[in-house]
C-alpha positions in Angstrom: 2.6 -21.9 -35.3 1.1 -25.2 -35.4 0.5 -28.0 -38.8 -1.5 -31.2 -39.3 0.3 -33.4 -41.1 -2.7 -35.8 -42.3 -3.5 -33.3 -44.8 -2.0 -34.5 -48.9 -4.7 -32.2 -50.8 -3.9 -29.3 -48.9 -1.6 -27.3 -46.1 -3.9 -27.0 -42.7 -1.3 -24.2 -40.2 -2.8 -22.3 -37.2 -0.7 -19.2 -36.0 -1.7 -17.1 -33.0 -5.6 -16.8 -33.8 -5.9 -17.5 -37.6 -6.1 -20.7 -39.4 -4.9 -20.8 -43.4 -6.2 -23.3 -45.1 -4.2 -23.6 -48.6 -5.0 -25.4 -51.2 -2.4 -27.3 -53.0 -2.4 -28.7 -56.4 -0.6 -26.0 -58.3 0.1 -28.3 -60.8 -3.2 -28.3 -62.2 -4.4 -24.7 -60.9 -5.4 -25.8 -57.8 -8.3 -27.9 -59.0 -10.4 -29.6 -56.7 -11.0 -32.8 -56.4 -13.5 -34.9 -53.8 -11.0 -35.7 -51.6 -9.2 -32.0 -51.9 -12.6 -30.8 -51.1 -12.8 -33.4 -48.6 -10.0 -32.1 -46.7 -11.3 -29.0 -46.8 -14.2 -29.2 -45.6 -12.4 -30.9 -42.4 -10.0 -28.2 -42.1 -12.6 -25.6 -41.6 -14.7 -28.0 -39.2 -11.1 -28.4 -37.2 -10.3 -24.8 -37.7 -14.3 -24.0 -36.0 -14.0 -26.5 -33.2 -10.2 -24.8 -32.2 -10.9 -22.3 -29.1 -8.2 -20.2 -30.2 -9.2 -19.6 -33.7 -10.7 -16.4 -34.9 -10.1 -16.5 -38.7 -10.0 -18.8 -41.1 -8.1 -17.8 -44.1 -8.0 -19.5 -47.8 -5.6 -19.4 -50.3 -3.9 -20.8 -52.7 -0.7 -22.1 -54.3 1.4 -21.9 -56.9 -0.5 -18.1 -58.3 -4.0 -19.7 -58.3 -6.9 -19.9 -56.1 -8.9 -22.6 -57.5 -9.2 -23.0 -60.7 -12.5 -25.2 -60.3 -13.7 -28.5 -60.3 -11.6 -31.5 -61.6 -12.8 -32.3 -64.6 -10.8 -35.5 -65.6 -13.1 -36.5 -61.7 -16.1 -35.1 -62.5 -16.3 -37.3 -66.2 -15.0 -40.5 -64.3 -18.4 -40.0 -62.3 -20.8 -38.7 -64.5 -19.9 -41.7 -66.7 -20.7 -43.5 -63.3 -24.6 -43.1 -63.8 -23.6 -44.2 -59.9 -25.9 -41.7 -58.2 -24.6 -42.8 -54.7 -21.5 -42.0 -56.5 -22.4 -38.5 -56.8 -24.3 -38.1 -53.5 -20.5 -39.2 -51.7 -19.2 -36.3 -54.3 -21.5 -33.8 -52.8 -21.1 -35.2 -49.1 -17.1 -33.6 -49.3 -18.4 -30.1 -50.4 -17.3 -28.4 -47.9 -19.2 -24.7 -48.8 -21.9 -25.0 -46.1 -18.7 -25.7 -43.1 -17.5 -22.6 -44.6 -20.2 -20.6 -44.9 -21.7 -21.7 -40.8 -18.2 -22.0 -39.4 -18.8 -18.8 -35.9 -15.5 -17.2 -37.4 -14.8 -14.8 -39.8 -13.5 -16.5 -42.3 -11.2 -15.0 -45.7 -11.0 -15.7 -48.8 -7.5 -14.2 -50.5 -7.2 -14.8 -53.6 -4.9 -14.8 -57.0 -5.3 -16.1 -60.2 -7.8 -18.2 -61.6 -11.3 -18.2 -58.9 -13.9 -20.0 -60.2 -16.2 -23.4 -60.3 -15.7 -24.8 -57.0 -13.2 -21.8 -56.0 -15.7 -19.3 -56.7 -18.4 -20.9 -54.5 -15.7 -21.3 -51.6 -14.4 -17.8 -51.7 -18.2 -16.9 -52.0 -18.8 -18.5 -48.8 -16.3 -16.6 -46.9 -17.9 -13.8 -45.0 -14.6 -11.4 -47.1 -13.4 -11.7 -50.3 -9.3 -9.6 -51.2 -7.7 -10.2 -54.3 -5.1 -9.3 -55.9 -5.1 -7.2 -59.4 -4.4 -10.3 -61.0 -7.7 -12.4 -59.9 -9.9 -14.1 -62.7 -13.4 -15.1 -61.9 -16.1 -17.1 -64.1 -18.5 -19.3 -63.8 -17.3 -21.7 -65.9 -20.0 -24.5 -64.6 -22.6 -24.3 -67.7 -20.2 -25.2 -71.0 -20.2 -28.5 -69.3 -23.5 -28.9 -68.6 -23.7 -28.0 -64.9 -26.3 -25.8 -63.6 -24.6 -25.4 -59.8 -27.3 -24.4 -57.4 -24.5 -22.6 -54.9 -23.3 -19.6 -57.6 -28.0 -18.1 -57.6 -28.2 -18.6 -53.7 -23.7 -17.2 -52.6 -24.7 -14.3 -54.8 -28.1 -13.0 -56.0 -27.4 -10.2 -52.7 -23.5 -9.0 -53.8 -23.8 -8.9 -57.4 -27.2 -7.0 -58.9 -29.2 -10.1 -61.0 -28.0 -8.3 -65.1 -25.1 -9.1 -64.0 -25.1 -12.1 -61.8 -27.5 -13.7 -65.4 -24.5 -12.6 -67.5 -21.9 -14.1 -65.9 -24.1 -17.6 -65.6 -25.9 -17.6 -68.9 -22.1 -16.8 -70.6 -19.2 -18.0 -68.3 -17.3 -15.2 -69.1 -14.2 -14.4 -67.5 -14.0 -10.5 -65.1 -10.8 -9.1 -63.7 -10.0 -8.2 -60.3 -11.1 -4.5 -61.3 -14.3 -5.3 -62.2 -15.2 -8.0 -59.4 -14.7 -5.4 -57.5 -16.6 -2.8 -59.0 -19.6 -5.5 -59.1 -19.7 -7.2 -55.6 -17.6 -10.3 -56.2 -14.7 -8.8 -54.2 -14.7 -7.3 -50.9 -11.1 -5.4 -51.0 -8.5 -5.1 -54.3 -5.3 -5.5 -53.7 -2.1 -3.7 -55.4 -0.2 -6.0 -57.2 1.8 -8.3 -54.6 0.6 -7.1 -51.8 -2.1 -10.3 -50.9 0.3 -11.1 -47.9 0.3 -7.4 -46.6 -3.7 -7.0 -46.8 -4.4 -10.2 -45.6 -2.2 -8.9 -42.9 -4.1 -4.9 -42.1 -7.3 -6.3 -42.6 -6.5 -9.0 -39.6 -5.6 -6.4 -37.7 -8.6 -4.8 -38.6 -11.0 -7.6 -37.7 -8.8 -8.5 -34.2 -10.4 -4.9 -33.0 -14.2 -5.8 -33.0 -15.2 -8.1 -29.9 -15.4 -11.7 -30.9 -18.9 -11.7 -30.1 -19.6 -9.3 -32.0 -18.5 -10.8 -35.0 -19.7 -14.0 -33.4 -23.4 -11.8 -33.5 -22.8 -9.5 -36.9 -22.4 -13.2 -38.8 -25.4 -14.9 -37.4 -27.8 -12.1 -37.9 -27.1 -11.7 -41.6 -26.8 -15.4 -41.8 -30.0 -15.8 -41.4 -31.1 -13.3 -43.8 -29.3 -15.0 -46.8 -31.1 -18.5 -48.6 -30.5 -21.7 -47.4 -29.3 -23.8 -49.8 -29.2 -28.4 -49.2 -26.0 -29.8 -50.4 -27.6 -32.9 -49.9 -27.4 -34.0 -52.9 -25.5 -33.6 -56.3 -25.3 -31.0 -58.6 -25.4 -32.7 -62.1 -28.3 -33.5 -63.0 -29.3 -34.7 -66.5 -26.7 -36.9 -67.2 -26.9 -38.1 -70.9 -24.0 -38.9 -73.8 -24.1 -35.6 -75.4 -23.7 -34.1 -72.0 -20.7 -37.0 -71.1 -19.0 -35.7 -74.4 -18.9 -32.2 -73.5 -17.0 -33.2 -70.5 -15.0 -35.3 -72.1 -14.0 -32.6 -74.5 -12.6 -29.9 -71.8 -11.0 -32.9 -70.4 -8.5 -33.2 -73.1 
């Protein structure tokens, strides 16, 4: 088992053929800021280029996966009115790195999984969840219409359910999330680690080459999402005031 020390907002451990990336801001429900996104992106690329790694697991410390973007930083970004700062934030996003990894990617979810956390989970090949997991698309409540959620979920969730989630910001529990297609497998309470081990055991029954080809063929059928620019557009005073209220 090996770990990499340079990371501050995440933990990165390689154990045999599995690399685990753990979001590590539990005091903030693993809220995602630019530095954390950048570390996740770097770790995913490290695992992808490691010939010994076949599987990449994303999970969170402290009982939550990730409760979305760090609104205090987003507030600073939109108030700065700097397009360059927004582009720099977008450059750190790890979603395409996760989607295009040749390794099997797994999101192991407990607690809150919202916003950027839901996008990262939905970028993975497989999502497993404990019964306490809660999922929500909350960006619309602060005036952000992110392009990733519709692109990633259009083939997992019916249009009717997806529209309901995006346009209302409602929260759904793990059982409902599995029923509508957000979750691949719902586990028993307290069995996230055991369920992950069972999944890895089953995955190892297939070959690396077959898994890679399946992933590539499936990826060709999915929408392309460019992360070359900021998802935050049309910033005005009303949006700034709205984000400020959420930060408080």
